[in-house]
C-alpha positions as CSV (number, residue, x, y, z in Angstrom):
1,M,0.0,0.3,0.2
2,R,1.4,3.7,-0.7
3,Q,2.4,5.7,2.2
4,A,0.5,8.4,0.9
5,I,-3.2,5.9,1.2
6,Q,-1.3,4.7,4.5
7,N,-1.4,8.3,6.0
8,L,-5.1,9.3,5.0
9,E,-6.9,9.6,8.2
10,E,-10.5,8.1,8.4
11,S,-13.5,10.6,8.2
12,R,-14.2,12.0,11.6
13,I,-17.6,12.6,10.6
14,R,-18.1,8.5,10.2
15,E,-16.5,8.1,13.7
16,V,-19.1,10.0,15.2
17,A,-22.1,8.5,13.2
18,N,-20.8,5.3,13.3
19,A,-20.7,5.6,17.3
20,G,-24.9,6.2,16.8
21,M,-25.6,4.0,14.0
22,G,-28.7,1.8,15.2
23,R,-30.0,3.9,17.7
24,S,-33.5,4.8,17.3
25,D,-33.3,7.7,19.8
26,V,-30.2,9.7,18.1
27,L,-31.4,12.7,16.4
28,A,-28.9,12.8,13.6
29,F,-27.2,16.1,11.9
30,W,-24.0,14.4,11.2
31,F,-24.3,14.0,7.1
32,G,-24.5,16.7,4.7
33,E,-28.0,15.6,3.1
34,S,-31.3,16.3,3.4
35,D,-33.4,13.8,4.7
36,E,-36.2,14.3,2.2
37,V,-36.5,11.3,-0.5
38,T,-36.1,12.4,-4.5
39,P,-39.3,13.8,-5.9
40,Q,-41.0,11.4,-7.8
41,F,-40.9,12.7,-11.2
42,I,-37.1,12.6,-11.3
43,R,-37.2,8.7,-10.2
44,D,-39.8,8.0,-12.6
45,A,-37.4,9.2,-15.3
46,A,-34.9,6.6,-14.1
47,I,-37.3,3.6,-13.8
48,E,-38.6,4.4,-17.4
49,S,-34.9,4.6,-18.7
50,L,-34.6,1.0,-16.8
51,Q,-37.7,-0.4,-18.0
52,K,-36.8,0.8,-21.7
53,G,-33.6,-1.7,-21.2
54,E,-30.9,1.0,-20.9
55,T,-28.8,-0.6,-19.0
56,F,-25.3,-0.1,-21.3
57,Y,-22.4,1.7,-21.4
58,S,-22.6,5.6,-22.2
59,H,-19.9,8.0,-24.1
60,N,-17.4,8.8,-21.0
61,L,-17.9,12.3,-20.9
62,G,-21.8,11.2,-20.7
63,L,-25.2,11.7,-22.8
64,P,-24.8,14.3,-25.1
65,E,-28.3,15.4,-24.4
66,L,-27.3,15.7,-20.6
67,R,-24.5,17.5,-21.3
68,E,-26.3,20.0,-23.2
69,A,-29.0,20.4,-20.4
70,V,-26.1,21.1,-18.3
71,A,-24.6,23.6,-20.5
72,G,-28.3,25.4,-21.1
73,Y,-28.6,25.5,-17.4
74,T,-24.9,26.7,-16.6
75,S,-25.4,29.7,-19.0
76,A,-29.0,30.7,-17.5
77,L,-27.1,31.5,-14.3
78,H,-23.7,32.7,-15.8
79,P,-22.2,33.5,-19.0
80,R,-22.6,31.2,-21.9
81,V,-21.1,27.4,-21.5
82,T,-21.0,25.4,-24.6
83,A,-21.6,21.4,-23.9
84,D,-18.2,21.0,-25.3
85,R,-16.8,22.1,-21.9
86,I,-18.8,19.5,-19.8
87,A,-17.6,16.6,-18.5
88,I,-20.4,14.1,-16.2
89,T,-19.1,12.6,-13.5
90,S,-20.3,9.7,-11.1
91,G,-21.1,12.4,-8.6
92,G,-19.6,15.9,-7.3
93,V,-16.9,13.1,-5.4
94,N,-15.9,11.5,-8.5
95,A,-16.1,15.3,-10.4
96,L,-12.8,16.8,-7.7
97,M,-11.2,13.8,-8.1
98,L,-11.3,13.7,-11.8
99,A,-10.2,17.5,-11.5
100,V,-7.2,16.6,-9.1
101,Q,-5.6,13.7,-11.0
102,A,-5.9,15.8,-14.4
103,L,-4.2,18.6,-12.7
104,V,-1.8,17.1,-10.4
105,D,1.5,15.3,-10.3
106,A,3.4,13.9,-7.0
107,G,5.2,17.1,-5.4
108,D,3.3,19.5,-7.2
109,D,2.4,22.5,-4.7
110,V,-1.4,23.0,-4.1
111,V,-2.8,25.3,-1.5
112,C,-6.5,24.6,-0.7
113,V,-8.5,27.4,1.3
114,T,-10.0,25.7,5.0
115,P,-11.7,24.8,7.1
116,V,-13.4,22.4,4.1
117,W,-15.3,19.2,3.7
118,P,-12.0,16.5,4.1
119,N,-12.1,15.0,0.9
120,L,-10.6,18.5,-0.9
121,T,-7.7,18.6,1.2
122,A,-7.0,14.3,1.3
123,Q,-7.4,14.2,-2.9
124,P,-3.9,16.2,-3.4
125,L,-2.4,14.4,-0.6
126,I,-3.8,11.0,-2.8
127,M,-1.8,12.1,-5.7
128,G,1.4,12.6,-3.8
129,A,1.2,16.7,-4.1
130,K,2.8,19.2,-1.2
131,L,-0.3,20.3,0.3
132,R,-0.3,23.8,2.0
133,C,-3.6,25.4,3.7
134,V,-4.9,28.6,4.1
135,P,-7.4,29.3,6.7
136,L,-10.3,31.1,7.1
137,R,-10.7,33.6,10.6
138,P,-13.4,33.3,12.8
139,E,-14.7,36.7,13.7
140,G,-17.4,36.0,16.6
141,G,-18.9,33.4,14.8
142,R,-18.5,34.5,11.4
143,W,-15.7,33.3,8.9
144,T,-13.7,35.5,6.8
145,L,-10.7,35.1,4.6
146,D,-7.8,37.2,4.2
147,V,-7.3,37.8,0.5
148,Q,-3.7,38.5,0.9
149,E,-2.7,36.0,2.3
150,L,-4.2,33.5,0.3
151,L,-2.4,35.6,-2.8
152,D,0.9,35.7,-0.9
153,A,0.3,31.9,-0.6
154,V,-0.3,31.4,-3.9
155,T,3.5,31.9,-6.3
156,P,4.6,30.7,-9.4
157,G,5.5,27.3,-8.3
158,T,1.9,26.6,-7.3
159,R,-0.1,24.6,-9.5
160,L,-3.6,24.3,-8.1
161,L,-6.1,26.3,-5.8
162,I,-9.1,25.0,-4.3
163,V,-11.6,26.6,-3.1
164,N,-15.1,25.8,-1.8
165,A,-17.6,28.7,-1.9
166,P,-20.3,28.5,-0.4
167,N,-18.0,26.5,2.1
168,N,-18.6,23.4,3.7
169,P,-18.7,23.7,6.8
170,T,-18.9,27.6,7.7
171,G,-21.2,28.8,4.9
172,W,-18.6,30.9,3.5
173,T,-19.2,32.9,0.3
174,L,-16.3,34.4,-1.7
175,T,-17.5,37.9,-3.2
176,R,-17.5,38.9,-6.6
177,A,-14.2,41.2,-6.0
178,E,-12.4,38.5,-4.1
179,Q,-13.0,36.2,-6.5
180,E,-11.8,38.6,-9.5
181,A,-8.7,39.3,-7.4
182,I,-7.4,35.7,-7.0
183,L,-8.2,35.0,-10.4
184,A,-6.2,38.0,-11.8
185,H,-3.4,36.4,-9.5
186,C,-3.5,32.8,-10.5
187,R,-3.5,34.0,-14.1
188,K,0.1,35.4,-13.7
189,T,1.5,33.0,-11.6
190,G,-0.1,30.2,-14.1
191,T,-2.4,28.3,-11.1
192,W,-5.2,26.4,-12.1
193,I,-8.3,27.4,-9.6
194,L,-10.5,23.9,-8.8
195,A,-13.7,26.0,-7.6
196,D,-16.1,23.3,-5.5
197,E,-19.5,25.1,-6.6
198,V,-21.8,22.7,-5.1
199,Y,-23.6,24.4,-2.8
200,E,-24.1,27.5,-5.4
201,R,-27.9,27.5,-5.7
202,L,-28.2,27.0,-1.8
203,Y,-27.5,30.8,-1.3
204,F,-30.0,32.9,0.7
205,E,-29.0,36.2,-0.6
206,D,-30.6,38.1,-2.9
207,T,-29.0,38.2,-6.2
208,P,-30.3,38.4,-9.5
209,N,-29.6,35.0,-10.9
210,R,-30.5,33.5,-7.5
211,C,-27.0,31.6,-6.8
212,A,-24.0,32.8,-5.0
213,P,-20.9,34.3,-6.9
214,S,-19.0,32.0,-8.9
215,F,-15.8,32.4,-11.0
216,L,-17.6,31.3,-14.1
217,D,-19.1,35.0,-13.7
218,V,-15.4,36.2,-14.2
219,A,-13.4,33.8,-15.8
220,S,-13.1,33.5,-19.3
221,P,-13.8,30.3,-21.3
222,D,-9.9,29.5,-21.6
223,D,-9.0,30.5,-18.4
224,R,-7.1,27.5,-16.5
225,L,-10.5,27.3,-13.8
226,V,-12.5,23.6,-13.6
227,V,-15.8,24.0,-11.8
228,A,-17.3,21.1,-10.1
229,H,-20.8,20.5,-9.3
230,S,-23.3,18.0,-8.1
231,F,-26.9,17.2,-8.2
232,S,-26.7,16.0,-4.9
233,K,-27.8,18.9,-2.8
234,S,-29.8,21.5,-5.2
235,F,-31.9,18.5,-6.5
236,L,-32.0,16.3,-3.5
237,M,-30.2,13.6,-5.2
238,T,-27.5,12.3,-2.8
239,G,-27.6,8.9,-3.4
240,W,-27.7,9.0,-7.4
241,R,-24.1,10.0,-7.8
242,L,-24.6,12.3,-10.5
243,G,-22.5,15.5,-10.9
244,W,-20.2,17.0,-13.4
245,L,-17.5,19.7,-14.2
246,V,-17.2,22.8,-16.3
247,M,-13.7,23.4,-17.5
248,P,-11.8,24.5,-20.6
249,A,-12.9,22.5,-23.8
250,T,-9.2,22.2,-24.7
251,L,-8.8,19.7,-21.5
252,T,-12.5,18.3,-22.3
253,P,-11.0,15.2,-24.3
254,H,-8.3,14.6,-21.6
255,M,-11.0,14.5,-19.2
256,G,-13.1,11.7,-21.0
257,K,-9.7,9.3,-20.9
258,L,-9.3,9.8,-17.2
259,V,-13.2,9.2,-17.0
260,E,-12.8,5.8,-18.8
261,F,-9.7,4.7,-16.0
262,N,-12.2,5.5,-13.2
263,T,-15.7,4.6,-13.6
264,S,-16.1,4.7,-17.7
265,C,-19.5,6.6,-17.5
266,A,-22.5,7.4,-15.6
267,S,-24.7,5.0,-15.4
268,V,-27.3,6.0,-18.0
269,F,-30.6,5.7,-16.0
270,T,-29.5,8.5,-13.5
271,Q,-28.5,10.2,-16.5
272,R,-32.4,9.9,-17.7
273,A,-33.2,11.5,-14.4
274,G,-30.6,14.3,-14.7
275,I,-32.1,15.8,-17.6
276,V,-35.4,15.4,-16.2
277,A,-34.1,17.2,-13.1
278,L,-32.7,20.0,-15.2
279,Q,-35.8,20.6,-17.1
280,R,-37.6,20.7,-14.1
281,T,-35.4,22.5,-12.2
282,E,-38.0,25.0,-10.9
283,E,-40.0,22.6,-9.6
284,V,-37.4,21.5,-7.1
285,T,-34.7,24.1,-6.5
286,P,-36.7,27.2,-5.2
287,R,-38.4,24.5,-3.1
288,V,-35.3,23.5,-1.6
289,V,-33.8,26.9,-1.1
290,A,-36.9,28.2,0.5
291,H,-36.8,25.4,3.4
292,L,-33.6,25.3,4.1
293,K,-33.7,29.2,4.6
294,A,-36.5,28.4,7.1
295,C,-34.5,25.9,8.9
296,R,-31.5,28.0,9.2
297,D,-33.8,30.7,10.5
298,T,-35.4,28.3,12.8
299,L,-32.2,26.8,14.0
300,V,-29.7,29.8,14.3
301,P,-31.6,31.8,16.9
302,L,-32.6,28.8,19.0
303,L,-28.5,28.1,19.0
304,Q,-27.6,31.6,19.4
305,A,-29.7,31.6,22.4
306,L,-27.7,29.1,24.7
307,P,-24.8,30.5,26.3
308,Q,-22.3,28.7,25.4
309,V,-22.7,28.9,21.6
310,E,-21.1,31.5,19.3
311,L,-22.9,31.5,15.8
312,E,-23.8,33.8,13.1
313,P,-26.1,32.4,10.2
314,A,-24.5,31.5,7.1
315,K,-25.3,33.1,3.7
316,G,-25.1,29.7,1.7
317,G,-25.0,25.8,2.1
318,M,-27.5,23.9,4.5
319,Y,-25.5,24.2,7.8
320,A,-24.7,26.0,11.3
321,F,-21.0,25.9,12.2
322,F,-20.9,27.0,15.6
323,K,-18.1,27.1,18.6
324,L,-19.3,25.7,21.7
325,N,-17.2,27.5,24.3
326,G,-15.9,25.0,27.0
327,Y,-15.3,22.4,25.1
328,K,-12.4,22.0,23.2
329,D,-12.1,19.0,21.6
330,S,-14.5,18.5,18.9
331,L,-14.5,14.9,18.3
332,E,-14.7,13.7,22.2
333,T,-17.4,16.6,22.1
334,A,-19.3,15.4,19.4
335,K,-19.4,11.6,20.1
336,R,-20.4,12.7,23.9
337,L,-23.1,14.1,22.7
338,V,-24.2,11.2,20.8
339,V,-24.1,9.0,23.8
340,E,-25.4,11.5,26.5
341,A,-27.9,13.5,24.6
342,G,-29.0,11.3,21.6
343,L,-28.1,14.4,19.4
344,G,-25.4,13.6,16.3
345,L,-23.2,16.3,15.0
346,A,-20.2,16.5,13.3
347,P,-17.2,17.7,14.9
348,G,-15.5,20.7,13.8
349,N,-11.6,19.2,13.6
350,A,-12.7,17.0,10.9
351,F,-12.8,20.1,8.4
352,A,-9.4,21.5,9.8
353,P,-7.3,21.9,12.9
354,E,-8.4,26.1,13.2
355,A,-11.7,24.4,13.7
356,Q,-11.8,22.7,16.5
357,G,-13.7,23.4,19.1
358,W,-16.7,24.0,16.6
359,L,-19.3,21.7,15.7
360,R,-21.2,21.4,12.2
361,W,-25.4,20.7,12.6
362,C,-26.8,19.9,9.1
363,F,-30.2,21.8,9.0
364,A,-31.8,20.3,5.9
365,S,-34.4,18.6,7.9
366,K,-37.8,18.2,6.4
367,D,-39.3,18.3,9.7
368,V,-38.5,21.6,11.1
369,A,-39.7,20.5,14.4
370,R,-36.8,18.0,14.7
371,L,-33.9,21.1,14.7
372,G,-35.8,22.5,17.8
373,Q,-36.0,19.1,19.6
374,G,-32.3,18.6,19.0
375,V,-31.4,22.2,20.5
376,E,-33.6,21.4,23.8
377,R,-31.4,18.7,23.9
378,L,-28.2,20.5,23.9
379,G,-29.7,22.6,26.0
380,R,-30.3,20.0,28.6
381,W,-26.9,18.1,27.8
382,L,-25.6,21.9,28.5
383,A,-26.9,22.7,31.6
384,A,-26.0,19.6,33.3
385,G,-22.6,20.7,33.3
386,K,-21.4,17.5,31.2
């Protein structure tokens, strides 16, 4: 086994979840997914595909119809994107890994903004890269980026910059001015940008295109930019494993080769479901966003009312990321909450060392009342001086 693989850390989120699996008395908010099932019309599209016998391989880059649909969907939100810049992938995780495989050699310098979903920092390490992290800084309960610190970290020797915004777990989101500054700097250094924008539609601020600022809004088609997306969050399709990449057209054929050596292709019936999801997005995504905002606006004030909680509402995503003052070890605290309070949260140090003492609460709950029940359990546990 390669040493880089042996050195990978197991998911601390899974470690907490494993402690509570099988317990019906635990209110689980640890994973980053809604507990609402995929809409029926999306499921029906997959069923129809299977009934037609579409059980064979498809093009490495995805069904042409889906690539065109993704290009149209993206172009409705951002400057025009053509289908020759799209690759369909087997989930957002696969999209991100393919991008890293395409761009990073062993020994390359990679910079990543943290705290962040741990896959984003693990993937360059799997490739043998040298990873450097630029941390967001908490101010009260809100996390912010020192843009100059990031620009100073990205040098002509930096092969790849990885940015996730809206961010999992903090909810931090880049501004248009920050994106412009980062892109201009990376053009000078020759650095590729991998932008994980999976949460762009889960954005609660008023914008003309109803999504978070994207690097696609400021970049040219031939810029060294790869943007990763997924059907998981905005379309309630986490288990379907369907995503896509947007990239310069010159990169797309090579990405197709990489897809061949990873998964060959995404399954046809999931792609058929994806086409229908995009065609009828207005029946799904706006409702999902409105519900998530209601969940956020329910949970955050309840948590803020607890004396030991430090928290500001996130502009995007599906998480409340809060500091629990007096509890320094996030993993230990999360495990204790499962056992002693019947409450399942994700430990902050799963996302970066600087998030030690913080906890992530996924508020994507179909039943909003569950959020209040969870806060009650946390409050009782804190009051008992556990």
